[in-house]
C-alpha positions in Angstrom: 111.4 125.3 94.2 110.8 126.7 97.7 113.7 127.4 100.0 113.9 125.1 103.0 115.0 126.6 106.3 115.7 125.1 109.7 118.0 122.2 108.6 120.7 122.9 111.2 121.6 119.6 112.9 119.3 117.5 110.7 120.4 114.2 109.2 121.0 113.5 105.5 121.7 110.0 104.2 123.8 109.7 101.0 124.3 106.4 99.2 127.1 106.2 96.5 125.6 103.8 94.0 128.1 103.7 91.1 130.0 105.6 88.4 129.3 105.6 84.7 131.6 106.2 81.7 134.5 107.5 83.8 137.6 108.8 82.2 140.2 106.1 81.9 143.5 107.0 83.4 145.2 103.6 82.8 146.8 102.6 79.5 147.5 98.9 80.1 145.5 97.6 83.1 142.0 98.5 84.4 141.8 101.4 86.8 140.7 101.1 90.4 138.3 104.0 91.2 137.0 105.2 94.5 134.8 108.2 95.5 135.4 110.9 98.1 132.6 113.1 99.5 133.1 116.3 101.4 130.5 118.4 103.2 131.7 121.1 105.5 134.3 119.5 107.8 132.9 116.0 107.1 134.8 113.8 104.6 134.1 110.3 103.6 135.7 107.8 101.2 134.3 104.7 99.6 136.2 101.4 99.3 138.4 101.0 96.2 136.6 99.1 93.4 139.4 97.0 92.1 139.4 96.6 88.4 136.3 98.7 88.3 137.4 100.4 85.1 134.9 103.0 83.7 131.8 101.6 85.4 132.6 100.8 89.1 129.9 100.0 91.6 130.0 100.8 95.3 126.6 100.7 97.1 127.9 102.5 100.2 125.9 104.8 102.5 127.1 107.8 104.5 125.4 110.0 107.0 125.9 113.8 107.1 124.8 116.4 109.7 123.4 119.3 107.8 124.6 122.9 108.3 122.3 125.9 107.8 123.3 127.8 104.6 125.4 124.9 103.1 123.4 123.1 100.4 126.0 121.3 98.2 128.3 118.3 98.6 131.7 118.1 96.8 132.4 114.8 95.1 135.8 113.7 93.7 136.6 110.4 91.9 140.2 109.0 92.1 142.1 106.1 90.6 144.0 104.1 93.2 147.7 103.4 92.5 150.0 101.1 94.5 153.3 102.7 93.4 152.6 106.2 92.3 150.2 108.7 93.7 146.5 108.3 93.0 145.2 109.7 89.7 142.5 112.4 89.6 139.6 111.3 87.4 137.0 114.0 87.9 135.0 116.1 90.4 131.6 117.7 90.7 129.1 119.5 93.0 125.9 117.8 94.3 123.0 120.2 95.0 120.7 119.5 98.0 117.7 121.7 97.2 115.6 118.9 95.8 116.3 116.4 98.5 115.6 119.0 101.2 112.3 119.9 99.7 111.0 116.5 98.6 112.9 114.2 101.0 114.3 112.0 98.2 116.7 112.4 95.2 118.2 109.8 92.8 120.4 111.6 90.3 123.5 110.9 88.3 125.7 114.0 88.7 128.3 115.0 86.0 132.0 115.0 86.7 134.6 117.2 85.1 138.4 117.1 84.7 140.7 119.9 85.8 140.4 121.4 82.4 136.6 121.3 82.5 136.1 118.4 80.2 133.5 115.7 80.8 134.9 112.9 83.0 131.8 110.7 83.5 129.0 110.5 86.1 128.5 109.5 89.7 125.1 108.3 90.8 123.9 109.2 94.4 120.7 108.4 96.2 119.9 110.8 99.1 117.2 110.7 101.8 116.1 113.5 104.1 113.5 112.4 106.7 112.3 115.8 107.8 111.3 117.2 104.4 107.5 116.9 105.0 107.4 118.6 108.4 105.7 122.0 108.3 108.2 123.5 110.9 111.1 123.1 108.4 109.6 125.0 105.5 108.5 128.6 105.3 107.2 128.4 101.8 103.6 129.7 101.3 101.4 126.6 100.8 97.9 128.0 101.0 96.0 130.6 99.0 96.0 134.2 100.2 93.2 135.4 102.5 90.4 137.1 100.7 88.2 139.6 102.5 84.6 138.3 102.4 82.0 140.5 100.8 78.3 140.4 101.9 76.6 137.3 100.5 79.8 135.5 99.6 82.3 133.2 101.4 86.1 133.5 101.4 86.3 129.9 100.1 85.8 128.4 96.8 82.4 126.9 97.9 80.0 127.7 100.7 80.6 125.7 103.9 78.4 122.5 104.0 75.1 122.8 105.9 75.2 121.0 109.2 71.9 119.4 109.9 70.4 119.8 113.4 69.2 116.2 113.4 71.3 113.2 112.6 70.8 111.7 109.1 68.4 108.8 108.8 69.9 105.4 109.3 69.3 102.4 107.1 68.2 100.6 110.3 65.6 101.9 112.8 67.0 103.2 116.0 66.0 101.3 119.1 63.0 102.7 120.9 63.4 103.8 124.5 59.9 102.3 125.2 59.1 98.7 125.5 57.4 97.2 122.5 53.8 96.0 122.6 53.5 92.3 123.0 51.4 90.3 120.5 47.7 89.7 121.2 48.4 86.2 122.4 50.6 87.4 125.3 49.2 87.6 128.8 50.1 91.3 129.1 47.5 93.9 128.4 48.2 97.6 128.1 46.6 99.7 130.8 43.4 101.6 129.9 42.3 104.9 131.4 38.8 103.5 131.8 37.8 100.5 134.0 37.0 97.4 132.1 33.8 95.4 132.7 34.3 92.0 134.3 33.4 89.0 132.1 29.9 87.5 132.4 31.2 84.5 134.2 32.7 86.5 137.0 31.1 86.3 140.4 30.6 90.0 140.6 27.2 91.7 141.1 26.6 95.4 141.1 25.8 97.1 144.4 22.1 97.2 145.3 20.4 100.0 147.3 18.5 97.3 149.3 20.1 95.4 152.1 21.0 91.8 151.2 18.8 89.0 152.2 19.9 86.8 155.0 18.7 83.7 156.8 17.0 85.9 159.5 14.6 87.4 156.9 13.9 84.7 154.4 11.9 85.7 151.4 8.4 84.3 151.2 9.0 83.5 147.6 12.5 82.2 147.8 11.5 78.5 147.8 8.3 76.3 148.0 9.3 75.2 151.5 8.1 78.6 152.8 4.4 77.5 152.4 2.9 75.2 155.0 2.3 71.6 153.9 -1.2 70.9 152.6 -3.7 69.3 155.1 -3.5 65.8 153.7 -5.1 63.1 155.9 -2.6 60.9 157.7 -1.8 57.6 156.3 -4.5 55.0 157.0 -7.2 57.5 157.3 -10.5 56.9 155.4 -13.2 59.4 154.6 -16.6 58.8 156.4 -19.3 57.4 154.4 -21.7 59.7 152.8 -25.4 59.9 153.7 -26.2 57.8 150.7 -23.6 55.1 150.6 -23.2 53.5 147.2 -25.9 55.6 145.5 -26.6 59.1 144.5 -29.5 60.8 146.1 -32.7 60.7 144.1 -33.5 63.6 141.8 
């Protein structure tokens, strides 16, 4: 387990949950245990679990200010007496390496009598909020640097190729140009060549000859250009021939 540094002034939360299978110091009635915690100059005491016997419960939380270089908490369990002095049940030492490295520890710590015999267990739940911060740990977390050789990379795999163009999308990207309207639209795309006017347009190509005008009418433009035929006037009769009513003899 890596050693954690930089804990000076940090906060550690300790919850005294319960005790299990404690040594019984009473012969007639049930004992009334309580737990004392000591860390540096900080000392805390739980409430007395009246008639708790060998398996008292507490569920009390205490807050400690950590001290650099001090990584254990002393725990002592007593039996409360109203007349005589309190009876010593057992004591133990709680190690903080796990909670400082991982941020959480839920362990039942063993207790011993003054003669070193087993006196039961005390269960503690500890929380340390700054366990995952890189500044508080100096343990080596990465692989050592390897000098690269020609044709190789100092990593387990070659770095991924970065494409110069973005990957194709499942949907077409919008075009910066306007789309061509359907054939039925009134818009027509411009052509580099002039288009011929429709046959019905009133356009005529330029002629090298001057246009005809009313001052120079064409003699073939209409029948009215010819003089009227010399018909006799109305009521006119032709003169009789030299042989009226008969043809001349043969």
